[in-house]
C-alpha positions in Angstrom: -24.6 56.4 7.6 -21.1 55.9 6.8 -20.4 53.8 9.3 -23.4 51.7 8.7 -21.9 51.1 5.6 -18.8 50.0 6.9 -20.6 47.4 9.0 -22.9 46.6 6.5 -20.3 45.0 4.4 -18.0 43.9 6.9 -20.3 41.7 7.3 -20.8 40.5 3.9 -17.7 40.1 3.4 -17.5 38.2 6.8 -19.8 36.0 5.7 -18.9 36.0 3.0 -14.9 34.4 4.8 -17.3 31.6 6.7 -19.3 30.5 3.1 -15.5 30.2 1.9 -14.2 28.5 4.6 -16.5 25.7 4.8 -16.5 24.7 1.4 -12.9 24.5 1.6 -12.8 22.6 4.7 -15.8 20.1 4.5 -17.4 20.2 0.8 -16.0 17.3 -1.6 -13.0 17.9 -2.7 -12.3 19.6 0.3 -8.6 19.8 2.4 -10.9 16.8 4.4 -10.4 14.2 1.3 -6.8 15.5 1.0 -6.1 13.8 4.2 -8.4 11.3 4.0 -6.3 10.6 0.5 -2.9 10.3 1.8 -3.8 9.2 4.6 -5.3 6.4 2.1 -2.2 6.9 -0.3 0.8 6.0 2.6 -1.0 3.0 3.5 -1.1 2.2 0.0 2.4 2.7 -0.5 3.5 1.0 2.5 1.3 -2.6 1.0 2.7 -1.4 -2.8 6.2 -2.1 -1.2 5.7 -4.8 0.7 4.2 -7.1 -2.8 7.8 -5.7 -4.6 9.5 -7.2 -2.1 7.3 -10.1 -2.2 7.7 -10.5 -5.6 11.8 -9.7 -5.4 11.9 -12.6 -3.6 9.8 -14.6 -5.7 12.1 -13.6 -9.1 15.5 -14.7 -7.3 13.8 -17.8 -7.0 12.5 -18.4 -10.1 15.9 -17.8 -11.4 17.6 -20.2 -8.9 14.9 -23.1 -10.3 16.2 -21.9 -13.7 19.8 -21.6 -12.9 20.7 -24.9 -10.4 20.1 -28.0 -11.1 20.8 -28.3 -7.1 18.0 -25.8 -6.2 15.8 -27.9 -8.3 16.5 -31.2 -7.1 16.5 -29.6 -3.4 12.7 -28.4 -3.4 11.9 -31.7 -5.4 12.9 -34.0 -2.1 11.9 -31.1 0.9 8.6 -30.0 -0.9 7.3 -33.1 -2.8 9.1 -36.0 -0.5 10.7 -37.3 -4.0 13.8 -39.0 -4.3 16.7 -40.7 -7.2 16.5 -43.5 -8.5 18.6 -46.5 -6.5 18.0 -44.5 -3.4 16.7 -45.8 -0.5 14.4 -43.7 1.8 14.1 -44.6 5.8 11.3 -42.7 7.1 11.9 -42.4 11.1 9.1 -42.8 13.2 9.3 -40.9 17.0 
């Protein structure tokens, strides 16, 4: 009789353990979700770092444009094809 109770208790505890393990690993908010979220977080952190570097570069360019007339002139010449008053523009076609 005592052996039967111990076997039944062991079976109930084992079933409880299996139930809790299932919930821990496979249900919403479990370990699988946590691992997926960690991966997503690392991808997002890398994207944020790339965007931060891009923003820093743009801020640097803005400061250069605000503080340097030579930079503004260079951009106007190279990107917009502008020339100064009194200059003559020659285009060489190859």
